[in-house]
FITORDO-31529 format. One record per residue: residue number from 1; residue in one letter; x, y, z of N, C-alpha, C in turn. Coordinates in Angstrom, 2 decimals. Example, Ala and Ser with C-alpha at 12.3 -4.5 7.8 and 13.67 -1.06 7.14 Angstrom:
    i  aa     n_c1     n_c2     n_c3    ca_c1    ca_c2    ca_c3     c_c1     c_c2     c_c3
    1   a    13.19    -5.69     7.80    12.30    -4.50     7.80    13.20    -3.30     7.80
    2   s    12.85    -2.25     7.08    13.67    -1.06     7.14    12.90     0.03     7.87
//
This chain:
    i  aa     n_c1     n_c2     n_c3    ca_c1    ca_c2    ca_c3     c_c1     c_c2     c_c3
    1   m     0.91    -1.18     0.01     0.05    -0.03    -0.06     0.88     1.26     0.00
    2   n     0.42     2.30    -0.71     1.21     3.52    -0.70     0.96     4.32     0.47
    3   e     1.75     5.30     0.65     1.61     6.25     1.88     0.31     7.02     1.83
    4   l    -0.49     6.97     2.73    -1.85     7.55     2.80    -1.68     8.99     3.25
    5   k    -2.32     9.92     2.45    -2.42    11.30     2.76    -3.89    11.73     2.85
    6   p    -4.14    12.76     3.63    -5.54    13.15     3.81    -6.18    13.48     2.48
    7   a    -7.43    13.25     2.17    -8.07    13.46     0.96    -9.64    13.50     1.12
    8   q   -10.30    14.03     0.17   -11.81    14.12     0.32   -12.41    13.99    -1.04
    9   a   -13.57    13.55    -1.09   -14.48    13.45    -2.37   -15.83    13.61    -1.98
   10   g   -16.60    14.25    -2.92   -18.06    14.41    -2.72   -18.39    15.85    -2.23
   11   t   -19.66    16.00    -2.05   -20.24    17.35    -1.60   -21.22    17.10    -0.52
   12   l   -21.77    18.20    -0.07   -22.83    18.12     0.97   -24.15    18.45     0.36
   13   e   -24.20    18.35    -0.93   -25.50    18.56    -1.63   -26.44    17.44    -1.40
   14   s   -27.69    17.66    -1.69   -28.68    16.55    -1.62   -28.37    15.43    -2.48
   15   n   -28.58    14.19    -1.94   -28.28    12.92    -2.76   -26.78    12.67    -2.97
   16   d   -25.96    13.21    -2.20   -24.48    13.02    -2.36   -23.92    12.63    -0.91
   17   i   -22.68    12.29    -0.98   -21.93    12.03     0.28   -20.58    12.54     0.25
   18   m   -20.05    13.13     1.31   -18.62    13.61     1.32   -17.88    12.63     2.18
   19   i   -16.95    12.11     1.56   -15.97    11.14     2.22   -14.62    11.84     2.43
   20   t   -14.20    11.79     3.71   -12.86    12.35     4.04   -12.02    11.21     4.67
   21   v   -10.83    11.00     4.10   -10.02     9.97     4.63    -8.68    10.57     5.13
   22   a    -8.13    10.02     6.13    -6.92    10.38     6.77    -6.16     9.22     7.39
   23   p    -4.88     9.33     7.55    -4.20     8.20     8.08    -4.66     7.92     9.58
   24   g    -4.76     6.67     9.95    -5.20     6.27    11.18    -3.93     5.98    11.97
   25   v    -4.22     5.77    13.30    -3.10     5.50    14.26    -2.68     4.03    13.92
   26   q    -1.34     3.76    13.93    -0.83     2.46    13.61    -1.39     1.38    14.47
   27   g    -2.04     0.44    13.76    -2.62    -0.78    14.52    -4.09    -0.53    14.86
   28   s    -4.72     0.66    14.50    -6.03     1.05    14.86    -7.09     0.45    13.98
   29   g    -6.69    -0.09    12.70    -7.64    -0.77    11.79    -8.36     0.38    11.06
   30   v    -9.55     0.00    10.67   -10.47     0.94     9.87   -11.47     1.59    10.85
   31   n   -11.37     2.91    10.90   -12.25     3.61    11.81   -13.25     4.50    10.93
   32   i   -14.57     4.21    10.88   -15.53     4.96    10.03   -16.48     5.72    10.95
   33   e   -16.50     7.02    10.81   -17.48     7.93    11.48   -18.44     8.32    10.43
   34   l   -19.75     8.05    10.75   -20.79     8.32     9.77   -21.89     9.16    10.31
   35   e   -22.22    10.31     9.53   -23.33    11.14     9.76   -24.24    10.93     8.62
   36   s   -25.54    10.88     8.84   -26.51    10.70     7.63   -27.88    11.12     8.09
   37   i   -28.50    11.69     7.06   -29.99    12.02     7.28   -30.78    10.86     7.29
   38   v   -30.24     9.70     6.95   -31.08     8.43     6.93   -30.27     7.39     7.67
   39   l   -29.59     7.87     8.83   -28.76     6.97     9.66   -29.63     5.78    10.27
   40   t   -30.82     6.14    10.74   -31.56     5.03    11.32   -32.01     3.95    10.27
   41   q   -32.41     4.31     9.13   -32.86     3.42     8.10   -31.63     2.69     7.36
   42   y   -30.58     3.51     7.03   -29.56     2.91     6.11   -28.10     2.95     6.65
   43   g   -28.01     3.40     7.89   -26.69     3.60     8.45   -25.87     2.36     8.32
   44   q   -26.32     1.18     8.69   -25.57    -0.14     8.65   -25.20    -0.36     7.21
   45   a   -26.07    -0.14     6.31   -25.72    -0.45     4.81   -24.71     0.46     4.25
   46   i   -24.76     1.71     4.69   -23.74     2.68     4.27   -22.36     2.32     4.85
   47   h   -22.34     2.00     6.16   -21.14     1.67     6.86   -20.55     0.37     6.17
   48   k   -21.37    -0.59     5.84   -20.92    -1.85     5.21   -20.38    -1.65     3.85
   49   t   -21.04    -0.72     3.09   -20.44    -0.42     1.72   -19.15     0.22     1.86
   50   i   -18.95     1.16     2.71   -17.61     1.85     2.80   -16.51     0.88     3.29
   51   a   -16.89     0.04     4.27   -15.89    -0.87     4.86   -15.58    -1.96     3.80
   52   a   -16.49    -2.33     2.98   -16.24    -3.39     1.84   -15.27    -2.80     0.90
   53   i   -15.34    -1.56     0.51   -14.46    -0.93    -0.47   -13.10    -0.76     0.13
   54   v   -12.96    -0.37     1.34   -11.65    -0.22     1.97   -11.02    -1.60     1.98
   55   a   -11.70    -2.66     2.44   -11.20    -3.96     2.42   -10.72    -4.48     1.11
   56   e   -11.49    -4.17     0.03   -11.17    -4.55    -1.31    -9.79    -3.95    -1.80
   57   q    -9.54    -2.75    -1.30    -8.36    -2.08    -1.57    -7.10    -2.45    -0.67
   58   n    -7.40    -3.31     0.26    -6.44    -3.76     1.21    -5.82    -2.56     2.09
   59   v    -6.72    -1.67     2.48    -6.27    -0.52     3.27    -6.53    -0.81     4.75
   60   t    -5.55    -0.53     5.56    -5.57    -0.70     6.99    -5.18     0.63     7.65
   61   d    -5.56     0.81     8.91    -5.19     1.95     9.69    -5.49     3.25     8.99
   62   i    -6.73     3.41     8.82    -7.33     4.64     8.21    -8.52     5.15     8.96
   63   y    -8.72     6.45     8.90    -9.81     7.15     9.49   -10.74     7.69     8.44
   64   i   -11.97     7.44     8.38   -12.80     7.79     7.38   -14.04     8.52     8.01
   65   k   -14.30     9.67     7.57   -15.53    10.41     7.95   -16.41    10.54     6.72
   66   a   -17.70    10.05     6.94   -18.66    10.16     5.81   -19.79    10.97     6.31
   67   v   -20.21    12.00     5.52   -21.38    12.87     5.79   -22.29    12.64     4.65
   68   d   -23.41    11.94     4.79   -24.33    11.45     3.80   -25.56    12.35     3.77
   69   r   -25.97    12.66     2.63   -27.12    13.43     2.38   -28.18    12.74     1.51
   70   g   -28.14    11.36     1.70   -29.17    10.44     0.91   -28.61     9.95    -0.32
   71   a   -27.18     9.67    -0.30   -26.59     9.10    -1.51   -27.02     7.61    -1.85
   72   l   -27.12     7.36    -3.04   -27.27     5.90    -3.51   -26.02     5.14    -3.23
   73   d   -26.07     3.81    -3.27   -24.98     2.90    -3.07   -23.96     3.16    -4.11
   74   c   -24.30     3.43    -5.31   -23.31     3.53    -6.44   -22.44     4.79    -6.13
   75   t   -23.15     5.88    -5.65   -22.54     7.22    -5.26   -21.53     6.98    -4.13
   76   i   -21.95     6.27    -3.13   -21.06     5.91    -1.97   -19.82     5.23    -2.39
   77   r   -20.01     4.28    -3.27   -18.91     3.51    -3.81   -17.88     4.42    -4.54
   78   a   -18.47     5.25    -5.41   -17.66     6.13    -6.34   -16.88     7.15    -5.43
   79   r   -17.51     7.71    -4.50   -16.93     8.80    -3.72   -15.88     8.17    -2.80
   80   t   -16.13     6.94    -2.24   -15.06     6.26    -1.40   -13.85     5.97    -2.29
   81   l   -14.02     5.41    -3.47   -12.87     5.13    -4.33   -12.14     6.32    -4.75
   82   a   -12.84     7.43    -4.99   -12.22     8.63    -5.43   -11.41     9.22    -4.22
   83   a   -11.89     9.23    -2.99   -11.19     9.71    -1.86    -9.86     8.86    -1.64
   84   l   -10.02     7.54    -1.81    -8.84     6.61    -1.68    -7.84     6.94    -2.77
   85   s    -8.30     7.13    -3.99    -7.38     7.45    -5.02    -6.66     8.73    -4.80
   86   r    -7.42     9.76    -4.40    -6.76    11.04    -4.13    -5.79    10.95    -2.93
   87   a    -6.07     9.99    -2.06    -5.18     9.81    -0.90    -3.84     9.14    -1.28
   88   g    -3.91     8.60    -2.49    -2.69     7.89    -2.93    -2.66     6.50    -2.60
   89   v    -3.83     5.88    -2.23    -3.86     4.51    -1.81    -3.96     3.65    -3.14
   90   i    -4.75     4.06    -4.03    -4.95     3.24    -5.26    -4.63     4.15    -6.42
   91   l    -4.08     3.45    -7.58    -3.74     4.27    -8.71    -4.88     4.34    -9.60
   92   e    -4.90     5.38   -10.43    -6.02     5.58   -11.41    -6.25     4.36   -12.29
   93   k    -5.10     3.70   -12.79    -5.32     2.53   -13.75    -5.97     1.35   -12.96
   94   e    -5.90     1.30   -11.68    -6.53     0.14   -10.94    -8.08     0.44   -10.89
   95   l    -8.55     1.62   -11.12    -9.98     1.90   -11.04   -10.61     1.52   -12.34
   96   i    -9.93     1.39   -13.42   -10.49     1.07   -14.71   -10.80    -0.39   -14.92
//
């Protein structure tokens, strides 16, 4: 895995999600903080989607803050991948 730097993707507009990633403390694993207007209904699903993408990319020791405004699953996936790419975790060619 490449060196992780802070990065962000998405907006706070309706039907979008802002994903912010930063290096986590060594050995802390994946820490996901989630704020959502639909937290009660879909919080677990959103958390599971983000965690799955991070696991697919073999990322460990990362802090992720997600602020959701009703984004669809495909948007959550795209924003998470974009934030990881901007953080230097994955290369552009790996996304294609």
